[in-house]
C-alpha positions as CSV (number, residue, x, y, z in Angstrom):
1,M,94.4,74.7,113.1
2,R,94.8,71.4,114.9
3,P,97.9,70.9,117.1
4,G,100.7,69.4,115.2
5,S,99.5,70.5,111.8
6,G,102.0,73.2,111.0
7,F,103.4,73.6,107.5
8,L,106.5,75.5,106.4
9,C,106.6,77.2,103.0
10,I,108.7,75.3,100.6
11,D,110.4,75.6,97.3
12,L,111.0,72.5,95.2
13,R,112.7,74.3,92.3
14,R,116.1,72.7,92.9
15,G,117.2,69.5,91.3
16,K,114.9,69.1,88.4
17,G,116.4,66.8,85.7
18,E,115.9,67.3,82.0
19,G,113.6,65.0,80.0
20,Y,111.5,63.8,83.0
21,A,107.9,63.0,82.3
22,V,105.5,65.3,84.2
23,I,104.2,63.7,87.4
24,K,100.7,64.7,88.4
25,I,99.9,65.5,92.0
26,F,96.5,65.6,93.9
27,L,96.2,67.1,97.4
28,A,93.5,66.1,100.0
29,E,93.8,68.2,103.1
30,D,90.9,69.6,105.2
31,E,92.8,72.6,106.6
32,A,92.7,75.3,104.0
33,I,95.8,77.1,105.3
34,I,97.9,74.0,104.8
35,R,96.3,73.2,101.5
36,R,97.2,76.7,100.2
37,G,100.7,76.5,101.7
38,I,101.4,73.3,99.7
39,R,99.6,74.3,96.6
40,D,101.0,77.9,96.3
41,S,104.6,77.5,97.6
42,I,105.8,74.9,95.2
43,D,107.0,75.7,91.7
44,W,105.4,72.5,90.3
45,E,106.3,73.0,86.6
46,A,110.0,73.7,87.4
47,N,110.2,70.4,89.1
48,G,108.5,68.3,86.4
49,L,105.3,68.2,88.5
50,E,101.7,69.2,87.7
51,F,99.3,70.1,90.5
52,V,96.0,68.7,89.1
53,G,93.6,69.2,91.9
54,E,92.7,69.5,95.6
55,A,89.9,68.7,98.0
56,G,89.1,69.3,101.7
57,D,87.7,65.9,102.5
58,G,88.0,62.3,101.2
59,E,84.4,62.0,99.8
60,Y,84.9,65.1,97.6
61,A,88.5,64.1,96.7
62,Y,87.7,60.5,95.4
63,P,85.7,61.4,92.2
64,L,88.1,64.2,91.4
65,I,91.0,61.7,91.7
66,L,89.3,59.2,89.4
67,K,88.8,62.0,86.9
68,T,92.3,63.5,87.0
69,E,94.2,60.2,87.5
70,P,97.2,61.7,89.4
71,D,100.5,59.8,89.8
72,I,100.8,60.9,93.5
73,L,98.1,61.5,96.1
74,L,99.2,63.6,99.0
75,T,96.6,63.2,101.7
76,D,96.0,64.0,105.4
77,V,94.9,61.2,107.7
78,K,92.2,63.0,109.7
79,M,89.5,64.5,107.4
80,P,85.7,64.9,107.8
81,F,83.3,62.4,106.1
82,M,86.1,60.1,104.8
83,D,89.6,59.9,106.3
84,G,92.9,59.6,104.4
85,L,93.3,55.9,105.0
86,E,89.8,55.0,103.7
87,L,90.4,57.3,100.7
88,S,93.7,55.6,100.1
89,R,92.1,52.2,100.1
90,L,89.5,53.2,97.6
91,V,92.0,55.0,95.3
92,K,94.4,52.0,95.4
93,K,91.6,49.7,94.2
94,S,90.7,52.0,91.2
95,L,94.2,53.2,90.4
96,P,96.6,50.5,91.7
97,N,99.7,52.2,90.3
98,I,99.1,55.5,92.1
99,K,101.7,56.5,94.8
100,I,100.3,57.9,98.1
101,I,102.0,60.1,100.7
102,I,100.2,60.3,104.0
103,L,100.4,63.4,106.2
104,S,99.5,62.9,109.8
105,G,99.6,64.7,113.1
106,Y,99.2,61.4,114.9
107,N,102.2,59.3,115.6
108,E,100.3,56.1,116.4
109,F,101.6,52.8,115.4
110,D,98.2,51.6,114.2
111,Y,98.1,54.4,111.5
112,A,101.6,53.5,110.2
113,K,100.7,49.7,110.3
114,E,97.5,50.3,108.4
115,A,99.3,52.6,105.9
116,I,101.8,49.8,105.2
117,K,99.0,47.3,104.5
118,I,97.4,49.7,102.0
119,G,100.7,50.2,100.2
120,I,101.5,53.8,101.1
121,S,104.7,55.2,99.6
122,D,105.6,57.5,102.5
123,Y,104.2,58.5,105.9
124,L,105.1,62.0,107.1
125,L,104.3,63.4,110.6
126,K,103.1,66.9,111.1
127,P,104.5,69.4,111.7
128,I,106.5,68.6,108.6
129,T,109.6,70.5,107.6
130,S,110.1,71.7,104.1
131,A,113.0,69.3,103.6
132,S,110.9,66.3,104.6
133,L,108.2,67.1,102.0
134,V,110.7,68.0,99.3
135,D,112.5,64.7,99.9
136,A,109.3,62.7,99.9
137,L,107.9,64.2,96.7
138,K,111.3,63.9,94.9
139,R,111.7,60.3,96.0
140,V,108.3,59.1,95.0
141,A,108.4,61.0,91.7
142,E,111.7,59.4,90.9
143,T,110.3,56.0,91.8
144,I,107.5,56.5,89.3
145,R,109.9,57.5,86.6
146,E,112.1,54.5,87.3
147,E,109.1,52.2,87.1
148,R,108.2,53.6,83.7
149,E,111.8,53.2,82.5
150,R,111.9,49.7,83.9
151,T,108.8,48.8,81.9
152,R,110.4,50.2,78.8
153,L,113.7,48.4,79.4
154,L,111.9,45.1,80.2
155,E,110.1,45.2,76.9
156,R,113.3,45.7,75.1
157,Y,115.1,43.2,77.3
158,F,112.7,40.5,76.4
159,V,112.9,41.4,72.7
160,S,109.2,40.9,72.2
161,Y,106.7,41.8,74.9
162,E,104.0,40.0,73.0
163,K,106.0,36.8,73.1
164,Y,106.4,37.2,76.8
165,T,102.7,37.8,77.5
166,E,101.9,34.9,75.3
167,F,104.2,32.8,77.5
168,L,102.5,34.1,80.7
169,D,99.1,33.1,79.3
170,K,100.2,29.5,79.2
171,T,101.3,29.5,82.9
172,D,99.6,30.0,86.2
173,Y,102.2,32.6,87.2
174,S,100.7,36.1,87.7
175,G,103.9,38.0,88.1
176,V,106.1,39.3,90.9
177,D,104.1,40.2,94.1
178,R,105.7,43.6,94.6
179,K,103.8,44.4,97.7
180,L,105.0,41.2,99.4
181,I,108.6,42.0,98.5
182,E,108.3,45.6,99.5
183,D,106.7,44.6,102.9
184,F,109.5,42.1,103.5
185,L,112.2,44.7,102.7
186,K,110.5,47.0,105.3
187,L,109.7,44.5,108.0
188,G,111.7,41.3,107.4
189,S,115.0,40.4,109.2
190,V,118.3,39.5,107.7
191,E,118.0,36.0,109.1
192,E,114.8,35.5,107.2
193,C,116.2,36.3,103.8
194,G,117.0,32.6,102.9
195,P,113.7,31.2,104.0
196,F,111.8,34.1,102.3
197,I,113.4,33.4,98.9
198,D,112.9,29.7,99.2
199,E,109.2,30.1,100.1
200,Y,108.8,32.7,97.3
201,F,110.1,30.2,94.7
202,A,107.9,27.5,96.2
203,A,104.9,29.7,95.8
204,V,105.9,30.5,92.2
205,G,105.9,26.9,91.4
206,E,108.6,24.6,90.2
207,H,107.1,24.3,86.7
208,N,107.3,28.1,86.4
209,Y,110.6,29.0,88.0
210,K,112.4,26.3,85.9
211,S,111.6,28.5,82.8
212,L,114.6,30.7,81.9
213,L,112.3,33.3,80.6
214,L,110.3,33.6,83.7
215,R,113.3,33.5,86.0
216,Q,114.7,36.4,83.9
217,Y,111.5,38.4,84.3
218,M,111.2,37.7,88.0
219,T,114.8,38.5,88.8
220,V,114.8,41.7,86.9
221,D,111.6,42.9,88.6
222,I,112.9,41.9,92.0
223,F,116.2,43.6,91.2
224,Y,114.3,46.9,90.5
225,C,112.3,46.6,93.7
226,V,115.4,46.3,95.8
227,Q,117.2,49.1,93.9
228,E,114.3,51.4,94.6
229,F,114.3,50.4,98.3
230,L,118.1,51.1,98.6
231,K,117.6,54.5,96.9
232,S,114.9,55.3,99.4
233,L,117.4,54.6,102.2
234,K,119.8,57.0,100.4
235,V,122.4,54.2,100.0
236,E,125.1,55.5,97.6
237,T,125.6,53.5,94.4
238,D,129.3,52.9,95.1
239,E,128.3,51.3,98.4
240,I,126.5,48.5,96.6
241,P,128.6,45.6,95.4
242,E,128.8,45.7,91.6
243,T,127.3,42.3,91.2
244,L,124.2,43.5,93.0
245,R,123.8,46.9,91.4
246,D,124.4,46.2,87.7
247,I,121.5,44.8,85.7
248,K,124.0,43.4,83.2
249,E,125.0,40.8,85.9
250,I,121.5,39.2,85.8
251,P,122.0,37.2,82.6
252,K,125.1,35.7,84.3
253,V,123.2,34.4,87.3
254,I,119.9,33.2,85.9
255,G,121.3,30.2,84.0
256,G,120.2,27.8,86.7
257,V,117.7,27.9,89.6
258,E,120.4,27.5,92.3
259,T,122.4,30.4,91.0
260,T,119.3,32.6,90.7
261,V,118.3,31.7,94.3
262,A,121.8,32.4,95.6
263,Y,121.8,35.8,93.8
264,L,118.5,36.9,95.2
265,K,119.4,35.8,98.7
266,A,122.6,37.9,98.5
267,L,120.6,40.8,97.1
268,F,118.0,40.8,99.9
269,H,120.7,40.2,102.6
270,F,122.6,43.3,101.5
271,A,119.4,45.4,101.3
272,L,118.2,44.4,104.8
273,S,121.6,44.9,106.3
274,A,121.7,48.4,104.7
275,R,118.3,49.1,106.1
276,D,119.3,48.0,109.6
277,K,122.5,50.1,109.5
278,C,120.6,53.1,108.2
279,S,118.0,52.7,111.0
280,N,120.7,52.3,113.7
281,D,122.6,55.3,112.4
282,R,119.5,57.5,112.2
283,Y,118.4,56.6,115.8
284,G,122.0,56.9,117.1
285,N,122.5,60.4,115.6
286,L,119.1,61.5,117.0
287,I,119.9,60.2,120.5
288,R,123.4,61.8,120.4
289,E,121.9,65.1,119.5
290,A,119.2,64.7,122.2
291,R,121.8,64.0,124.9
292,A,124.0,66.9,123.9
293,Y,120.9,69.2,124.0
294,I,120.0,67.9,127.5
295,A,123.5,68.4,128.7
296,E,123.4,72.0,127.6
297,H,119.8,72.9,128.8
298,F,119.0,70.6,131.7
299,A,119.3,73.5,134.2
300,R,116.3,75.3,132.7
301,S,113.3,74.8,135.0
302,D,111.0,74.8,131.9
303,F,113.0,72.2,130.1
304,S,110.5,69.7,128.6
305,L,109.9,66.8,126.1
306,N,108.2,69.3,123.7
307,M,111.2,71.6,123.8
308,I,113.7,68.9,122.9
309,S,111.5,67.2,120.3
310,A,111.0,70.5,118.6
311,H,114.7,71.1,118.6
312,I,115.4,67.7,117.0
313,G,112.5,68.0,114.5
314,V,110.3,65.0,115.5
315,S,107.0,64.7,117.3
316,P,107.1,64.3,121.1
317,S,105.5,60.9,121.1
318,Y,108.0,59.6,118.4
319,F,111.0,61.0,120.3
320,S,109.7,59.6,123.6
321,S,109.3,56.2,122.0
322,I,112.7,55.9,120.4
323,F,114.5,57.5,123.4
324,K,113.2,54.8,125.7
325,Q,113.9,52.2,123.1
326,E,117.5,53.3,122.7
327,M,118.4,54.4,126.2
328,G,116.4,51.9,128.3
329,Q,114.8,54.6,130.3
330,S,112.3,57.4,129.7
331,F,113.2,61.0,128.9
332,V,112.1,62.1,132.3
333,E,114.1,59.5,134.1
334,Y,117.2,60.4,132.1
335,L,116.7,64.1,132.7
336,T,116.2,63.6,136.4
337,K,119.4,61.5,136.6
338,V,121.4,64.2,134.8
339,R,120.1,66.8,137.1
340,I,120.7,64.8,140.3
341,D,124.3,63.8,139.2
342,K,125.1,67.5,138.7
343,A,123.5,68.3,142.1
344,C,125.8,65.6,143.7
345,E,128.8,67.3,142.1
346,L,127.8,70.7,143.4
347,L,127.0,69.4,146.9
348,K,130.5,67.9,147.2
349,C,132.5,70.7,145.5
350,T,130.8,74.0,146.4
351,N,129.4,75.8,149.4
352,L,126.1,76.6,147.8
353,R,122.9,76.1,149.8
354,T,120.7,73.2,149.0
355,A,118.0,75.5,147.5
356,E,120.6,77.2,145.3
357,I,121.9,73.9,144.0
358,G,118.4,72.7,143.3
359,E,117.7,75.9,141.3
360,S,120.9,75.6,139.4
361,V,119.9,72.1,138.1
362,G,116.4,73.0,137.1
363,Y,114.3,72.7,140.4
364,N,112.7,76.0,141.5
365,D,110.9,74.3,144.4
366,P,113.5,73.3,147.1
367,H,111.1,70.8,148.7
368,Y,110.5,69.1,145.4
369,F,114.3,69.0,144.7
370,S,115.0,67.5,148.1
371,A,112.3,64.8,147.7
372,T,113.5,64.0,144.2
373,F,117.2,63.8,145.4
374,K,116.2,61.5,148.2
375,K,114.2,59.2,145.9
376,I,117.2,58.8,143.5
377,M,120.1,58.8,146.0
378,G,118.4,57.2,149.0
379,Q,119.4,60.1,151.3
380,S,118.7,63.8,151.6
381,P,121.0,66.5,150.0
382,K,122.1,67.5,153.5
383,D,123.1,64.0,154.5
384,Y,124.8,63.4,151.1
385,K,126.9,66.6,151.5
386,A,127.9,65.5,155.0
387,G,128.9,62.1,153.7
388,E,126.5,60.1,155.8
389,S,125.1,56.8,154.6
């Protein structure tokens, strides 16, 4: 088994709602033990899901996917013959509505960036916890059901779907660019909300957006895009202003172009603000947990990046990246400072020998401790204890 490819047995039987349409799942994973772990540990039927097939590489998976037409593709990145990203690109061309969840043991930005371009629904790093996979499958399945319900509601909302399609046939408007909107929600900034909406309307064309029917369609579709995004952030419904969460508000704002634009700007502003708050909270909690763990275990001579990342539940490379981003220094630099600060305290407040102090803060080699201490403090432990400058 490759490093970083562990899988925990999971059970998705909790939380199934009544009346949900069955969501079909296909799994592409080259490691048989992981494939069996996912396939056999989930009570698919109890969760409104149907496991329709599996494959050990992308080339074998592709024709099976076209045959079974799953709603969700769960695929590893690294596979022989055809990797998960190439498979995803091909599948998206043939089945544009399919949702894809990527599994990867590689926390490299290029993979995530490419996944965003392809239109991946989720990107999970191995080793994955049962909770992570459960959440991802539930979230994506719920998105599919909401999209189906939205289609049903839209048809009813417009009274006659045929009338609407007849209208579209007479315009050069091809519909809401969901990928553009989804990418902006993920990558745009709060400050760019206004210009983004203005440019979007300009791209739609004045002749088109002046039509009440088209503004109605466009606003409803964007509304659902944003609601799905907020749900993925786990934003509670009561945290969203009523004017931005109730679809019944839309007829009140689409009467004119200016009011429609103002509504959509407010909608995006709230969504991106919520995203940034969620991101800051998530990183903040992770860093607080990391610092507490360091404070408790820094004296262990075997304390390492792998140890703390395993405790927190993220990959070492991901933890290293966000720790430096949030703290302004590397994990090793921070750990060294914590150890040396404690050594300073012991040098001033105890009669312990230098070697004993070094060992008590995680350095078994007294010479290495002294060299590290001098590098940080500018003087040897002995001189520091004596109070010399």
